C-alpha positions in Angstrom: 0.0 0.0 0.0 3.0 2.3 1.0 4.2 1.5 -2.7 1.0 3.0 -4.2 1.1 6.0 -2.4 4.7 7.0 -3.1 4.2 6.4 -6.7 0.9 8.5 -6.9 2.7 11.1 -5.0 5.6 10.9 -7.6 2.7 11.3 -10.8 1.0 14.1 -9.0 4.4 16.3 -8.5 5.1 15.4 -11.8 1.7 16.6 -13.4 2.1 20.0 -11.4 5.6 20.7 -12.4 4.4 19.8 -16.0 1.5 21.8 -15.8 3.4 24.6 -14.4 6.0 24.4 -17.3 3.4 24.3 -20.2 2.0 27.7 -18.4 5.5 29.3 -17.9 6.0 29.0 -21.7 2.4 29.7 -23.0 1.7 32.9 -25.0 -1.0 34.9 -23.6 -2.6 38.2 -24.7 -1.8 41.0 -22.4 -3.5 44.6 -22.8 -3.5 47.9 -20.6 -3.0 51.5 -20.8 0.1 53.6 -19.9 -0.1 56.9 -18.2 1.7 59.7 -16.7 2.5 59.2 -13.0 1.8 62.5 -11.6 -0.8 63.8 -14.2 -2.8 60.6 -14.8 -2.9 61.3 -18.6 -2.4 58.7 -21.4 0.6 58.5 -23.1 0.5 57.7 -26.8 3.5 56.4 -29.0 4.9 54.5 -25.6 7.3 51.4 -27.0 6.7 48.4 -25.3 9.0 45.4 -26.4 9.2 41.7 -25.4 12.7 41.9 -23.8 15.3 39.8 -25.8 12.8 39.3 -28.7 11.9 41.3 -31.6 8.2 41.4 -30.7 6.4 44.9 -29.4 4.2 47.6 -30.2 3.4 51.0 -29.0 0.3 52.5 -27.5 -2.5 54.1 -29.2 -3.3 57.9 -29.0 -5.6 57.0 -25.8 -2.4 55.4 -24.2 -3.8 51.6 -24.7 -1.9 48.7 -26.2 -2.1 45.0 -26.8 0.2 42.1 -27.7 1.1 38.7 -26.8 4.0 37.6 -24.7 5.1 34.4 -22.6 4.4 33.9 -19.0 7.8 35.0 -17.4 8.5 37.3 -20.2 10.0 40.7 -19.4 8.2 43.7 -21.0 10.2 46.9 -21.3 8.3 50.2 -21.9 10.1 53.3 -22.9 9.3 56.6 -23.7 11.4 59.8 -24.6 11.5 61.9 -21.3 10.4 59.0 -18.9 12.3 56.1 -16.8 12.1 53.0 -18.7 10.1 50.1 -17.1 10.5 46.2 -17.2 7.6 44.3 -15.9 7.3 40.5 -15.6 4.5 38.7 -17.2 2.7 36.7 -14.0 -0.6 35.1 -15.6 -2.2 38.8 -15.6 -4.0 39.7 -18.5 -4.4 43.3 -18.0 -1.1 45.2 -17.3 -1.4 49.0 -16.7 2.0 51.2 -16.4 2.2 54.7 -14.5 5.4 56.1 -16.1 7.6 58.4 -13.9 9.6 61.2 -15.8 13.2 61.9 -16.0 14.3 64.2 -13.7 17.1 65.1 -15.7 14.9 65.7 -18.3 12.8 68.2 -16.6 15.9 70.4 -15.4 17.0 70.6 -18.7 16.3 74.3 -20.7 14.9 74.4 -24.1 15.8 76.9 -26.8 12.5 79.6 -27.3 11.9 82.8 -29.1 14.2 85.2 -27.7 15.8 83.0 -25.0 16.0 79.9 -23.5 13.4 78.1 -20.4 13.6 75.4 -18.1 11.4 72.4 -19.7 9.3 72.7 -16.4 8.7 76.5 -17.1 7.6 76.0 -20.5 3.8 76.4 -21.3 3.7 76.2 -25.1 3.6 73.1 -27.5 7.3 72.9 -28.1 9.6 69.6 -28.9 13.5 69.6 -29.1 15.6 67.1 -31.1 19.1 66.6 -30.4 22.3 64.7 -31.8 20.7 61.3 -30.2 16.9 62.1 -31.7 18.1 63.0 -35.2 17.6 60.7 -38.3 20.6 58.2 -38.3 22.3 57.2 -41.4 22.2 59.3 -44.9 20.9 62.5 -44.0 21.2 65.9 -46.5 19.0 68.2 -44.6 17.8 69.5 -41.7 14.2 68.4 -42.7 15.4 64.7 -43.3 17.0 65.0 -39.7 13.4 65.5 -38.1 11.4 63.8 -40.5 8.9 61.2 -38.2 10.6 62.6 -34.9 8.4 65.2 -34.1 4.6 64.6 -33.0 2.3 66.9 -35.3 5.0 67.9 -37.8 4.6 66.3 -41.2 7.8 66.4 -43.4 7.3 65.2 -47.2 10.1 65.7 -49.6 9.0 67.3 -52.8 11.1 64.9 -54.8 13.7 62.3 -55.0 16.2 64.8 -56.6 19.1 65.6 -55.0 18.9 68.7 -52.5 15.4 68.8 -53.4 13.1 70.7 -51.0 10.8 69.4 -48.2 7.3 70.5 -47.4 6.7 71.0 -43.8 3.4 71.4 -41.9 3.2 72.0 -38.5 -0.5 70.4 -37.1 -1.9 70.5 -40.7 -2.7 73.5 -43.0 -3.3 76.7 -41.9 -4.8 78.0 -45.1 -5.8 77.1 -48.3 -4.3 79.7 -50.4 -1.6 81.4 -48.6 2.2 80.2 -48.0 1.8 77.4 -44.9 5.4 77.1 -44.4 6.9 77.6 -40.8 9.0 80.4 -40.3 12.9 79.2 -40.1 15.1 81.0 -37.1 18.9 79.9 -37.5 21.1 81.2 -34.3 18.8 84.1 -33.9 18.2 85.2 -37.4 15.0 84.9 -39.1 15.1 83.5 -42.7 13.6 85.2 -45.8 10.3 82.8 -46.3 11.2 82.7 -50.2 12.3 80.5 -52.8 16.1 80.7 -53.3 15.9 78.9 -56.8 16.3 80.8 -60.0 13.4 81.1 -62.2 11.2 78.3 -63.9 13.4 77.7 -66.8 13.9 74.6 -68.6 13.2 72.5 -72.0 10.3 73.6 -73.8 7.0 72.2 -73.1 8.2 71.2 -69.8 6.6 72.5 -66.5 8.7 74.4 -63.8 11.5 72.2 -61.7 10.5 71.8 -58.2 11.9 74.1 -56.0 15.3 73.2 -53.6 15.6 73.3 -50.1 16.1 76.6 -48.5 18.1 75.1 -45.7 20.4 73.3 -47.8 23.5 75.8 -47.2 23.3 74.2 -43.7 25.7 71.0 -43.0 23.8 68.6 -40.7 27.0 67.9 -38.9 27.2 71.3 -37.4 23.4 71.1 -35.9 22.9 70.9 -32.4 19.7 71.1 -31.8 16.5 71.6 -33.4 13.2 73.3 -31.7 9.8 73.0 -33.0 7.3 75.9 -31.7 3.8 74.6 -32.4 1.2 76.6 -30.6 0.0 80.0 -30.7 1.3 80.7 -27.2 5.0 79.4 -28.0 4.9 81.2 -31.6 3.4 84.2 -30.3 6.7 86.4 -30.1 7.1 86.0 -33.9 3.9 87.5 -34.8 2.0 86.9 -38.0 5.4 85.4 -39.2 5.0 82.7 -36.7 1.1 81.6 -37.6 2.3 78.0 -39.3 4.9 77.2 -36.9 8.4 78.3 -36.1 11.3 76.3 -36.4 14.7 76.9 -34.1 18.2 75.7 -35.5 20.9 76.2 -32.9 24.5 75.3 -34.1 27.5 73.6 -32.4 29.5 75.6 -29.8 32.8 74.9 -28.4 33.3 73.7 -25.0 35.6 74.5 -22.1 38.8 72.5 -22.5 41.6 71.2 -25.1 41.5 71.6 -28.5 39.2 68.5 -30.1 39.6 67.1 -34.0 36.7 65.4 -35.0 36.4 64.0 -38.8 33.5 61.9 -39.6 32.4 60.5 -43.0 29.6 58.1 -44.5 29.0 56.8 -47.7 25.8 55.5 -49.5 24.3 54.0 -52.5 20.8 54.6 -53.8 18.3 52.7 -56.3 15.1 52.8 -58.0 13.2 50.1 -55.9 11.2 48.9 -58.3 10.8 49.9 -62.4 7.3 50.3 -63.6 6.1 47.1 -65.3 6.1 48.2 -69.0 5.3 46.2 -72.0 8.5 44.6 -73.7 8.9 45.1 -77.4 7.2 41.8 -78.3 4.7 42.5 -75.9 4.2 46.0 -77.3 4.2 44.4 -81.1 1.4 41.7 -80.2 -0.8 44.4 -78.1 -0.6 46.5 -81.3 -1.7 43.5 -83.6 -4.4 42.6 -81.5 -6.2 45.9 -81.3 -5.2 46.6 -84.7 -3.1 50.1 -83.5 -1.1 51.6 -85.8 2.3 51.7 -84.5 5.9 51.9 -85.9 8.4 48.7 -85.4 11.9 49.7 -85.3 13.1 46.5 -84.6 14.6 47.1 -81.3 13.6 45.6 -77.4 15.0 49.0 -75.6 14.1 49.4 -71.9 13.9 53.2 -71.7 14.0 53.1 -67.6 17.6 51.3 -67.9 18.9 54.1 -70.0 17.9 56.8 -67.7 18.2 55.4 -64.4 21.6 54.4 -62.6 22.7 53.4 -59.2 23.7 56.8 -57.3 26.3 57.3 -54.9 26.5 60.0 -51.8 29.8 60.6 -49.9 30.1 62.9 -47.1 33.5 64.6 -45.5 33.1 66.7 -42.4 36.1 67.9 -40.4 36.0 70.1 -37.0 37.9 71.7 -34.5 36.6 73.0 -31.2 37.6 74.0 -27.6 38.0 77.0 -25.3 38.7 78.2 -22.0 36.1 79.2 -19.2 35.6 82.8 -20.7 36.2 81.7 -24.5 35.0 78.8 -27.0 35.2 78.1 -30.2 34.2 76.0 -33.1 35.2 75.7 -36.8 34.1 73.3 -39.5 34.8 72.2 -43.2 31.8 69.8 -44.8 31.9 68.5 -48.1 29.1 66.8 -49.8 28.5 64.9 -53.5 25.3 63.2 -53.9 24.5 61.8 -57.4 20.9 61.2 -58.1 19.3 57.6 -59.4 18.2 59.7 -62.7 21.5 60.1 -64.7 23.2 63.4 -64.9 21.6 64.8 -61.7 23.8 65.2 -58.3 24.4 68.0 -55.8 27.9 69.2 -54.7 28.4 71.4 -51.6 31.0 72.9 -49.9 30.6 74.4 -46.7 32.5 76.3 -44.0 31.3 77.6 -40.3 33.0 79.5 -37.7 31.8 80.1 -34.1 33.2 82.0 -31.4 32.2 83.5 -28.1 33.9 85.6 -25.8 33.7 86.9 -22.1 34.8 90.3 -21.0 34.8 92.7 -17.9 34.5 90.1 -15.2 32.0 88.3 -17.4 29.5 91.1 -17.5 30.0 91.4 -21.5 29.7 88.4 -23.4 30.0 88.3 -27.2 29.1 85.7 -29.7 29.5 85.5 -33.5 28.3 82.7 -35.9 29.5 82.6 -39.4 28.1 79.9 -42.2 29.3 80.1 -45.7 28.4 77.7 -48.2 28.7 76.9 -52.2 26.3 74.6 -53.6 26.5 73.4 -57.4 23.0 71.6 -58.3 23.2 69.2 -61.7 19.1 69.0 -62.9 17.9 66.4 -65.6 14.9 68.1 -68.0 12.0 66.9 -65.5 9.3 69.1 -64.1 6.7 69.2 -61.5 4.0 68.1 -63.4 5.8 66.5 -66.7 4.6 69.4 -68.9 2.2 69.4 -71.6 4.6 67.3 -73.8 6.4 65.4 -71.7 9.2 65.7 -69.4 12.2 63.2 -69.1 10.5 60.7 -66.7 7.0 61.2 -69.0 9.0 60.5 -72.3 10.8 57.7 -71.2 7.5 55.8 -70.0 5.6 56.4 -72.9 8.2 55.9 -75.4 8.1 53.0 -78.2 10.0 49.8 -76.9 10.7 49.1 -80.8 12.9 52.0 -80.9 16.4 52.1 -80.4 18.3 55.0 -78.5 20.7 55.5 -81.8 20.5 55.3 -85.7 22.9 53.3 -87.7 25.2 56.4 -88.0 25.5 57.0 -84.4 22.9 59.9 -83.9 20.2 60.0 -81.7 17.0 58.4 -83.1 13.9 61.2 -83.2 11.5 59.7 -85.4 9.3 62.8 -85.6 9.6 66.8 -84.6 7.1 66.0 -81.8 8.9 62.5 -80.6 11.2 63.1 -77.4 14.3 60.6 -77.2 14.8 60.2 -73.4 18.7 59.6 -73.7 19.0 62.8 -76.0 17.1 64.9 -73.5 19.8 64.1 -70.7 23.0 63.9 -72.8 22.3 67.5 -74.7 20.8 69.7 -72.3 22.7 70.9 -69.3 21.3 72.6 -66.2 23.3 73.8 -63.4 22.4 76.0 -60.6 25.6 77.8 -58.5 24.4 79.0 -55.0 26.7 81.0 -52.7 24.9 81.8 -49.4 26.5 83.7 -46.3 24.7 83.6 -42.9 26.3 85.5 -40.2 25.4 87.5 -37.0 27.1 89.0 -34.1 25.3 89.3 -30.8 26.1 91.0 -27.4 24.8 90.6 -24.0 25.9 93.0 -21.0 24.6 92.5 -17.7 23.6 95.9 -16.5 22.6 94.9 -12.5 22.0 91.6 -11.2 19.1 89.9 -13.3 18.8 92.6 -15.8 20.6 92.1 -19.2 20.4 94.1 -22.4 21.1 92.3 -25.5 21.9 93.4 -29.1 21.7 90.7 -32.5 23.0 91.8 -35.8 22.4 89.6 -38.5 22.8 89.4 -42.4 21.5 86.5 -44.6 22.9 87.0 -48.5 22.1 84.5 -51.2 23.4 84.6 -54.9 21.9 81.9 -57.1 22.6 81.4 -60.8 21.0 79.3 -63.1 22.0 78.4 -66.5 20.3 76.2 -68.9 21.8 75.1 -72.6 19.3 72.6 -75.1 21.6 71.7 -78.1 20.3 72.0 -81.4 20.2 68.4 -81.9 17.3 68.3 -80.1 15.0 68.5 -82.9 12.0 68.9 -80.7 13.0 72.7 -80.3 11.2 75.1 -82.6 14.1 77.8 -82.8 17.3 75.5 -82.7 19.9 75.6 -79.7 18.4 77.6 -76.7 20.2 79.3 -73.7 18.7 80.7 -70.7 20.6 82.5 -68.0 18.2 83.4 -64.4 20.0 85.0 -61.4 18.8 85.9 -58.0 20.1 88.0 -55.3 18.9 88.1 -51.8 19.9 90.3 -48.9 18.2 90.2 -45.2 19.6 92.4 -42.6 18.7 92.2 -39.1 18.8 94.2 -36.1 17.3 93.7 -32.5 17.6 95.2 -28.9 15.9 93.3 -26.0 16.1 93.9 -22.5 15.5 90.7 -19.9 15.2 90.7 -16.5 15.2 87.5 -14.2 14.1 87.5 -10.5 14.2 84.5 -8.2 11.7 85.4 -5.5 12.1 82.0 -3.8 12.9 78.7 -3.7 9.9 77.6 -6.3 9.2 80.8 -7.9 10.8 83.1 -10.1 9.8 85.3 -13.3 11.4 86.7 -16.3 10.3 89.8 -18.1 11.3 90.4 -22.1 11.0 93.9 -23.8 12.3 93.9 -27.6 12.4 95.7 -30.5 13.5 94.5 -34.1 13.9 95.8 -37.7 14.5 93.6 -40.6 14.9 94.8 -43.8 14.7 92.5 -47.0 16.3 93.3 -50.5 15.5 90.8 -53.4 16.8 91.5 -56.8 16.3 88.9 -60.2 17.1 89.1 -63.3 16.4 86.3 -66.5 17.7 86.2 -70.0 17.1 83.8 -72.6 18.2 83.5 -76.4 17.4 80.9 -78.8 18.7 80.6 -82.6 22.0 78.6 -81.8 23.2 75.9 -84.9 26.7 75.0 -83.6 27.9 72.1 -81.7 30.2 71.2 -78.9 30.1 74.5 -76.6 27.5 75.4 -74.0 25.2 78.0 -75.5 25.2 80.3 -72.0 28.6 80.7 -72.3 28.9 81.7 -75.7 25.8 83.9 -76.4 27.1 85.7 -79.1 26.3 82.5 -81.4 22.6 83.0 -80.9 20.3 84.8 -82.8 20.0 88.3 -80.8 17.1 89.3 -82.3 15.1 86.1 -80.3 16.7 87.9 -76.9 14.2 88.1 -73.9 15.2 89.9 -70.9 13.6 90.4 -67.7 14.1 92.0 -63.9 12.6 92.4 -60.8 13.3 94.1 -57.6 11.5 94.5 -54.5 12.5 95.9 -51.1 10.5 95.1 -47.4 11.0 96.3 -44.1 9.5 94.8 -40.9 9.5 96.3 -37.5 8.3 94.7 -34.7 7.8 95.6 -31.0 7.4 92.4 -28.5 7.2 91.4 -24.7 6.9 88.3 -22.7 6.2 87.6 -18.9 7.0 84.2 -17.7 
């Protein structure tokens, strides 16, 4: 009898451990809500990962989540500005989490209009990105650095062309017809929110080319932080200019210590992910016969997409030297970027230089800072328009070209079947379109502590842009009505800034203090543009825009425009 009892006990214990083991490795459905421990408000976008696996999810707009995990596994809850929490799954199907803000995050200061504030003191909707939160990888412009990183901000690249501009919308569109771009402020200098690309010139019948990025003069490696001001309380200091939001860009400064030499570089390649599925030559012929279409068969089998696309490469090199003492600091950098587009004969080359220096004088009562950025950008474009144009740009022509047409005739000339037919390869090879942009942005600001808590600040800035676009269309392009054509467009933009303001900061007690800001700003914008176009060129082997005397002067068209605007502002703020 005792033997049977022992056997029964062993079997009973075995079943218990087996059941526990099965439960330990079983997947269960877990749901819950994530909130702020101090306010009780739900937290959308919290990352929840099953530790040591790739499984995970994020909370929705109401802070709720749902996922599957094994009993005994660990769930890791993380969110920017909050302490990471790890919770062990123990048969519970509902796990609610209250997250604690990081103490260091609350004590950080953020850049706001005309000053800085502690995060705890900021009442408006703002968000700041620093090096740790910028987009990694190959990043060409500041817009790409914050794409998908700032809540309520939509960044859409206008095209895949190198140096293409971006459409930035903060909390949606604010107007149906008016300009909806945010105001950009770089190191305290508000930029002129107009196009920095010379006029819409290009191959006949092609619509205007997409505008370029107005921030492409900045080297992403020089940027220390990007702060986005979203709501009215945060942008009010900039008046009506801040109606669409404000983006504050702060560049790197030197730090106290020995000089530090830094070199960084990256390289990358880009390809067309997938070609459009078009008819091959045999399929084109079969379709034409089946539907009794009249078509021309030249006997070739040309994939026109292969003829215009390529593997593009990007390389970037940056070198900087920074350092300083307790009373002075400096930061100097050089940058070089060379990016090829996936469309043949497109690309951008950019050379940048920056010098930032800060000096304290008179027992630290006077502080003088200088920021200077210089950039030279060369854009090379293909004949591509925003809408393709009424006769078809390069891309439209490639997609609609007859696959039985060869690229070249038997004598080596480009096949141009009729005066209206556009050979995509000829369009690339016989069109030269270059834009040269010189950009200088600099400012000097001084602050003087008059008495304890009262500081006077002066900010003088200048933003100068000179851009020239040259286009040459060879006479061998048979669709040109008046033989070869040339055009030159130029814009010169000058933005001068002078600001004076007083700030008074008073600490009342341990928990209370106030800041008063009173200021005046004067900004002057001078815009000058001109354009020249000429046709009637019949020679080959030269760029027509460099040899205008070969054209027909009777076809010359010249235009110019000049405008001047001034902005006088007075502002105040109490925190």
